[in-house]
Backbone as a printed PyTorch tensor [residue, N CA C, xyz], in Angstrom:
tensor([[[ 12.2220,  -6.5950,  15.2730],
         [ 11.1530,  -6.7100,  14.2980],
         [ 11.5870,  -7.6750,  13.1970]],

        [[ 10.6590,  -8.3940,  12.6400],
         [ 11.0010,  -9.4640,  11.7100],
         [ 11.3150,  -8.9880,  10.2950]],

        [[ 10.8800,  -7.8070,   9.9210],
         [ 11.1310,  -7.2600,   8.5930],
         [ 10.4570,  -8.0680,   7.4820]],

        [[  9.2430,  -8.4840,   7.7270],
         [  8.4590,  -9.1860,   6.7070],
         [  8.1650,  -8.2860,   5.5160]],

        [[  7.9390,  -7.0100,   5.7910],
         [  7.5470,  -6.0900,   4.7300],
         [  8.5840,  -6.0210,   3.6110]],

        [[  9.8510,  -6.1080,   3.9550],
         [ 10.8970,  -6.0160,   2.9260],
         [ 10.8370,  -7.1810,   1.9340]],

        [[ 10.1570,  -8.2450,   2.2980],
         [ 10.0390,  -9.4180,   1.4260],
         [  8.8260,  -9.3490,   0.4940]],

        [[  7.9920,  -8.3390,   0.6720],
         [  6.7620,  -8.2330,  -0.1120],
         [  7.0040,  -7.3290,  -1.3180]],

        [[  7.0270,  -7.9290,  -2.4770],
         [  7.1820,  -7.1840,  -3.7340],
         [  5.8680,  -7.1240,  -4.5040]],

        [[  4.9440,  -8.0120,  -4.1530],
         [  3.6390,  -8.0620,  -4.8150],
         [  2.6630,  -8.7980,  -3.8940]],

        [[  1.3790,  -8.7180,  -4.1840],
         [  0.4080,  -9.4730,  -3.3930],
         [  0.6540, -10.9790,  -3.3990]],

        [[  1.3010, -11.5040,  -4.4270],
         [  1.6310, -12.9350,  -4.4410],
         [  2.5720, -13.2810,  -3.2830]],

        [[  3.5130, -12.3970,  -2.9790],
         [  4.4030, -12.6130,  -1.8350],
         [  3.6130, -12.5810,  -0.5350]],

        [[  2.6670, -11.6970,  -0.4520],
         [  1.8160, -11.5700,   0.7290],
         [  1.0670, -12.8720,   0.9960]],

        [[  0.5920, -13.5140,  -0.0350],
         [ -0.1870, -14.7500,   0.1010],
         [  0.6490, -15.9190,   0.6280]],

        [[  1.9470, -15.8170,   0.5700],
         [  2.8220, -16.8790,   1.0800],
         [  3.0050, -16.8110,   2.5990]],

        [[  2.5530, -15.7310,   3.2030],
         [  2.6870, -15.5870,   4.6480],
         [  1.6450, -16.4250,   5.3740]],

        [[  2.0040, -16.8460,   6.5650],
         [  1.0540, -17.5200,   7.4470],
         [  0.1120, -16.4670,   8.0280]],

        [[ -1.0820, -16.8790,   8.3710],
         [ -2.0240, -15.9400,   8.9770],
         [ -1.4320, -15.2700,  10.2120]],

        [[ -0.6750, -16.0110,  10.9860],
         [ -0.0780, -15.4550,  12.2060],
         [  0.9460, -14.3610,  11.9080]],

        [[  1.4890, -14.3450,  10.7000],
         [  2.4740, -13.3250,  10.3300],
         [  1.8280, -12.0230,   9.8540]],

        [[  0.5510, -12.0760,   9.5580],
         [ -0.1120, -10.8840,   9.0330],
         [ -0.1400,  -9.7440,  10.0420]],

        [[ -0.3030, -10.0530,  11.3190],
         [ -0.3040,  -9.0080,  12.3550],
         [  1.0440,  -8.2830,  12.3690]],

        [[  2.1190,  -9.0220,  12.2510],
         [  3.4560,  -8.4210,  12.2130],
         [  3.5830,  -7.5430,  10.9710]],

        [[  3.1380,  -8.0600,   9.8430],
         [  3.2030,  -7.2990,   8.5980],
         [  2.4050,  -6.0020,   8.7030]],

        [[  1.2210,  -6.0640,   9.2840],
         [  0.3870,  -4.8740,   9.4540],
         [  1.1330,  -3.8200,  10.2750]],

        [[  1.7710,  -4.2400,  11.3520],
         [  2.5320,  -3.2990,  12.1810],
         [  3.6880,  -2.6820,  11.4010]],

        [[  4.3830,  -3.4890,  10.6130],
         [  5.4990,  -2.9830,   9.8130],
         [  5.0100,  -2.0200,   8.7330]],

        [[  3.8950,  -2.3420,   8.1210],
         [  3.3330,  -1.4760,   7.0880],
         [  2.9090,  -0.1390,   7.6910]],

        [[  2.2710,  -0.1930,   8.8370],
         [  1.8620,   1.0360,   9.5220],
         [  3.0880,   1.8890,   9.8630]],

        [[  4.1360,   1.2710,  10.3850],
         [  5.3640,   2.0070,  10.7090],
         [  5.9750,   2.6460,   9.4690]],

        [[  5.9710,   1.9320,   8.3690],
         [  6.5450,   2.4640,   7.1250],
         [  5.7800,   3.6990,   6.6690]],

        [[  4.4660,   3.6320,   6.7090],
         [  3.6490,   4.7790,   6.3010],
         [  3.9090,   5.9680,   7.2180]],

        [[  3.9280,   5.7370,   8.5190],
         [  4.1830,   6.8160,   9.4780],
         [  5.5420,   7.4510,   9.2150]],

        [[  6.5680,   6.6440,   9.0260],
         [  7.9170,   7.1720,   8.8040],
         [  8.0120,   7.9850,   7.5250]],

        [[  7.3930,   7.5240,   6.4590],
         [  7.4440,   8.2640,   5.1910],
         [  6.6960,   9.5870,   5.2900]],

        [[  5.5060,   9.5670,   5.8690],
         [  4.7200,  10.7900,   5.9750],
         [  5.3890,  11.7760,   6.9340]],

        [[  5.9980,  11.2900,   7.9980],
         [  6.6900,  12.1710,   8.9350],
         [  7.8940,  12.8480,   8.2860]],

        [[  8.5540,  12.1500,   7.3840],
         [  9.7480,  12.6960,   6.7340],
         [  9.4060,  13.6820,   5.6230]],

        [[  8.2490,  13.5400,   5.0360],
         [  7.8910,  14.3980,   3.9000],
         [  6.5330,  15.0270,   4.1690]],

        [[  5.5360,  14.4660,   3.5580],
         [  4.1630,  14.9200,   3.7440],
         [  3.2400,  13.8270,   3.2380]],

        [[  1.9810,  13.9980,   3.4750],
         [  1.0220,  13.0190,   2.9840],
         [ -0.2130,  12.9850,   3.8520]],

        [[ -1.0310,  12.0140,   3.6050],
         [ -2.2910,  11.8600,   4.3190],
         [ -2.1820,  10.6400,   5.2250]],

        [[ -1.9700,  10.8950,   6.4790],
         [ -1.6630,   9.8270,   7.4230],
         [ -2.8960,   9.0600,   7.8940]],

        [[ -3.8980,   9.7570,   8.3720],
         [ -5.0390,   9.1120,   9.0120],
         [ -5.7740,   8.1180,   8.1410]],

        [[ -6.0880,   8.5290,   6.9260],
         [ -6.8600,   7.6500,   6.0380],
         [ -6.0930,   6.3790,   5.7040]],

        [[ -4.8000,   6.5020,   5.4700],
         [ -3.9990,   5.3170,   5.1450],
         [ -3.8480,   4.3960,   6.3450]],

        [[ -3.6350,   4.9670,   7.5160],
         [ -3.4920,   4.1270,   8.7090],
         [ -4.8000,   3.4340,   9.0610]],

        [[ -5.9070,   4.0910,   8.7780],
         [ -7.2140,   3.5310,   9.1050],
         [ -7.5960,   2.3020,   8.3050]],

        [[ -6.8990,   2.0630,   7.2000],
         [ -7.2520,   0.9200,   6.3530],
         [ -6.0890,  -0.0540,   6.1610]],

        [[ -5.0950,  -0.0220,   7.0240],
         [ -3.9480,  -0.9250,   6.8710],
         [ -4.3900,  -2.3830,   6.9490]],

        [[ -5.1540,  -2.7430,   7.9580],
         [ -5.6150,  -4.1330,   8.0820],
         [ -6.4960,  -4.5250,   6.9000]],

        [[ -7.3820,  -3.6300,   6.5120],
         [ -8.2570,  -3.8890,   5.3720],
         [ -7.4430,  -4.0950,   4.0940]],

        [[ -6.4430,  -3.2650,   3.8790],
         [ -5.6010,  -3.3700,   2.6830],
         [ -4.8940,  -4.7160,   2.6230]],

        [[ -4.3010,  -5.1210,   3.7280],
         [ -3.6140,  -6.4140,   3.7730],
         [ -4.6120,  -7.5420,   3.5320]],

        [[ -5.7640,  -7.4760,   4.1780],
         [ -6.7730,  -8.5320,   4.0150],
         [ -7.2690,  -8.6260,   2.5740]],

        [[ -7.5400,  -7.5050,   1.9500],
         [ -8.0330,  -7.5210,   0.5670],
         [ -7.0200,  -8.1490,  -0.3840]],

        [[ -5.7570,  -7.7590,  -0.2430],
         [ -4.7350,  -8.3220,  -1.1280],
         [ -4.4180,  -9.7810,  -0.7770]],

        [[ -4.6340, -10.1780,   0.4560],
         [ -4.3970, -11.5590,   0.8830],
         [ -5.4840, -12.4910,   0.3410]],

        [[ -6.7080, -12.0120,   0.3600],
         [ -7.8510, -12.8510,  -0.0030],
         [ -8.1590, -12.8200,  -1.5000]],

        [[ -8.1360, -11.6400,  -2.0750],
         [ -8.5200, -11.5170,  -3.4810],
         [ -7.3280, -11.7120,  -4.4070]],

        [[ -7.6230, -12.0100,  -5.6580],
         [ -6.6110, -12.2620,  -6.6750],
         [ -6.3460, -10.9740,  -7.4620]],

        [[ -5.6870, -10.0290,  -6.8110],
         [ -5.3670,  -8.7730,  -7.4890],
         [ -4.1570,  -9.0000,  -8.3800]],

        [[ -4.0660,  -8.3950,  -9.5220],
         [ -4.9310,  -7.3570, -10.0790],
         [ -6.1330,  -7.8870, -10.8670]],

        [[ -6.2740,  -9.2080, -10.9770],
         [ -7.4390,  -9.7490, -11.6970],
         [ -8.7380,  -9.3080, -11.0170]],

        [[ -8.8000,  -9.4560,  -9.7010],
         [ -9.9170,  -8.9120,  -8.9320],
         [ -9.5860,  -7.4450,  -8.6810]],

        [[-10.4590,  -6.5630,  -9.0970],
         [-10.1790,  -5.1310,  -9.0520],
         [-10.5070,  -4.5300,  -7.6880]],

        [[ -9.5950,  -3.7270,  -7.1740],
         [ -9.8280,  -2.9620,  -5.9510],
         [ -9.9430,  -1.4970,  -6.3380]],

        [[-10.9850,  -0.8560,  -5.8690],
         [-11.1670,   0.5700,  -6.1260],
         [-11.2820,   1.2730,  -4.7810]],

        [[-10.3970,   2.2080,  -4.5590],
         [-10.3750,   2.9840,  -3.3190],
         [-11.2750,   4.1960,  -3.4990]],

        [[-12.0480,   4.5390,  -2.4640],
         [-12.9530,   5.6770,  -2.6280],
         [-12.2150,   7.0050,  -2.5850]],

        [[-11.0900,   7.0700,  -1.9040],
         [-10.2080,   8.2460,  -1.9620],
         [ -8.7710,   7.7560,  -2.0100]],

        [[ -7.9550,   8.4950,  -2.6810],
         [ -6.5570,   8.1090,  -2.8120],
         [ -5.7930,   8.1200,  -1.5070]],

        [[ -6.2750,   8.8820,  -0.5400],
         [ -5.5800,   8.9730,   0.7430],
         [ -5.4660,   7.6220,   1.4340]],

        [[ -6.3260,   6.6950,   1.0760],
         [ -6.3180,   5.3730,   1.6940],
         [ -5.3350,   4.4090,   1.0400]],

        [[ -4.6920,   4.8020,  -0.0200],
         [ -3.9760,   3.8500,  -0.8690],
         [ -2.4870,   3.6920,  -0.5850]],

        [[ -1.9410,   4.3030,   0.4400],
         [ -0.4980,   4.1940,   0.6690],
         [ -0.0720,   2.7500,   0.9130]],

        [[ -0.7850,   2.0360,   1.7640],
         [ -0.4600,   0.6270,   2.0030],
         [ -0.6080,  -0.1980,   0.7410]],

        [[ -1.6430,   0.0800,  -0.0170],
         [ -1.8770,  -0.5880,  -1.3040],
         [ -0.6820,  -0.3780,  -2.2330]],

        [[ -0.1800,   0.8310,  -2.3050],
         [  0.9700,   1.1170,  -3.1760],
         [  2.2050,   0.3360,  -2.7240]],

        [[  2.4330,   0.2940,  -1.4260],
         [  3.6070,  -0.4070,  -0.8930],
         [  3.5170,  -1.9060,  -1.1760]],

        [[  2.3350,  -2.4760,  -1.0590],
         [  2.1580,  -3.9180,  -1.2550],
         [  2.1000,  -4.3340,  -2.7220]],

        [[  2.0140,  -3.3690,  -3.6230],
         [  1.8430,  -3.6970,  -5.0440],
         [  3.0240,  -3.2390,  -5.8920]],

        [[  4.2170,  -3.4830,  -5.3950],
         [  5.4070,  -3.2740,  -6.2020],
         [  6.0340,  -1.9000,  -6.1540]],

        [[  5.5390,  -1.0200,  -5.2940],
         [  6.0990,   0.3320,  -5.2410],
         [  6.8050,   0.6270,  -3.9290]],

        [[  7.1100,  -0.4230,  -3.1900],
         [  7.7720,  -0.2470,  -1.9040],
         [  9.1240,   0.4530,  -2.0450]],

        [[  9.8950,   0.0440,  -3.0370],
         [ 11.2420,   0.5990,  -3.2190],
         [ 11.2200,   2.0710,  -3.6220]],

        [[ 10.1400,   2.5210,  -4.2250],
         [ 10.0640,   3.9180,  -4.6590],
         [  9.0320,   4.7160,  -3.8660]],

        [[  8.4800,   4.1220,  -2.8130],
         [  7.4490,   4.8260,  -2.0540],
         [  7.9810,   6.1030,  -1.4230]],

        [[  9.2660,   6.1760,  -1.1940],
         [  9.8630,   7.3970,  -0.6330],
         [  9.6220,   8.6030,  -1.5460]],

        [[  9.3190,   8.3460,  -2.8260],
         [  9.0770,   9.4370,  -3.7760],
         [  7.5940,   9.8140,  -3.8700]],

        [[  6.7620,   9.2220,  -3.0180],
         [  5.3290,   9.5000,  -3.0290],
         [  5.0750,  10.9970,  -2.8680]],

        [[  4.2960,  11.5460,  -3.7860],
         [  3.9120,  12.9610,  -3.7610],
         [  5.0970,  13.9090,  -3.9340]],

        [[  6.1890,  13.4320,  -4.4640],
         [  7.3580,  14.2730,  -4.7180],
         [  7.4780,  14.5140,  -6.2190]],

        [[  8.0790,  15.6230,  -6.6020],
         [  8.2790,  15.9210,  -8.0170],
         [  9.0520,  14.7800,  -8.6720]],

        [[  8.4960,  14.2390,  -9.7360],
         [  9.1220,  13.1250, -10.4330],
         [  8.8940,  11.7700,  -9.7860]],

        [[  8.1750,  11.7510,  -8.6740],
         [  7.9290,  10.5000,  -7.9580],
         [  6.5760,   9.9020,  -8.2950]],

        [[  6.1900,   8.9280,  -7.4990],
         [  4.8960,   8.2880,  -7.7250],
         [  3.7720,   9.1940,  -7.2270]],

        [[  2.6090,   8.9680,  -7.7680],
         [  1.4380,   9.7530,  -7.4160],
         [  1.0000,   9.4520,  -5.9830]],

        [[  0.4000,  10.4250,  -5.3500],
         [ -0.1630,  10.2200,  -4.0190],
         [ -1.4900,   9.4840,  -4.0500]],

        [[ -1.9760,   9.2120,  -5.2370],
         [ -3.2690,   8.5710,  -5.4200],
         [ -3.1220,   7.3900,  -6.3720]],

        [[ -4.0610,   6.4470,  -6.3630],
         [ -4.0240,   5.3810,  -7.3670],
         [ -4.0500,   5.9970,  -8.7710]],

        [[ -3.2120,   5.4760,  -9.6200],
         [ -3.0820,   6.0240, -10.9720],
         [ -2.9270,   4.8540, -11.9340]],

        [[ -3.8540,   4.7140, -12.8400],
         [ -3.9090,   3.5360, -13.7020],
         [ -2.6440,   3.3320, -14.5250]],

        [[ -1.9990,   4.4000, -14.9500],
         [ -0.7900,   4.2130, -15.7600],
         [  0.4630,   4.0040, -14.9080]],

        [[  0.2920,   3.9790, -13.5990],
         [  1.4120,   3.7380, -12.6960],
         [  1.5370,   2.2590, -12.3340]],

        [[  0.3990,   1.5710, -12.2420],
         [  0.4220,   0.1750, -11.8070],
         [ -0.8150,  -0.5700, -12.3010]],

        [[ -0.6230,  -1.8230, -12.6550],
         [ -1.7620,  -2.6540, -13.0480],
         [ -2.6980,  -2.9030, -11.8680]],

        [[ -2.2400,  -2.6530, -10.6570],
         [ -3.0590,  -2.8350,  -9.4600],
         [ -3.9710,  -1.6390,  -9.1890]],

        [[ -3.7450,  -0.5330,  -9.8860],
         [ -4.5900,   0.6500,  -9.7290],
         [ -5.6830,   0.5850, -10.7930]],

        [[ -6.8360,   0.0620, -10.4010],
         [ -7.9190,  -0.2120, -11.3480],
         [ -8.6960,   1.0330, -11.7410]],

        [[ -8.5460,   2.0890, -10.9700],
         [ -9.3170,   3.3030, -11.2170],
         [ -8.5380,   4.4640, -10.6350]],

        [[ -8.4840,   5.5570, -11.3470],
         [ -7.7820,   6.7340, -10.8420],
         [ -8.6930,   7.5580,  -9.9590]],

        [[ -8.3660,   7.6240,  -8.6960],
         [ -9.1470,   8.4410,  -7.7650],
         [ -8.2710,   9.5860,  -7.2990]],

        [[ -8.8800,  10.5550,  -6.6940],
         [ -8.1240,  11.7160,  -6.2470],
         [ -8.5360,  12.1340,  -4.8630]],

        [[ -8.6500,  13.4010,  -4.6970],
         [ -8.9720,  14.0150,  -3.4140],
         [-10.4770,  14.0260,  -3.2290]],

        [[-10.9060,  13.7620,  -1.9970],
         [-12.3540,  13.7780,  -1.7470],
         [-12.8170,  15.1700,  -1.3800]]])
């Protein structure tokens, strides 16, 4: 595996990838989410269902200037990883860790605080 995901610290890094590399990145992002949720807990289906959409939105739009609002927080795991929280994503939903949902005071990329549907 190419390990493209480890090079993504922000959506600006994502925009430097070639279109052909996005498929690889999507697979790596999906694997990361699966591994984290399997090791701890979380909402797997909703996040996996929007991996391609998450990558496309951050690739095309100028986030955080262009605001992304998720309808439920369960979809935001890929968003969190791509927006500077990759190194601490292991603490997702853990005491003292990052929130399981978009949280405005956690990141400038979280334009709206959403929760459980």
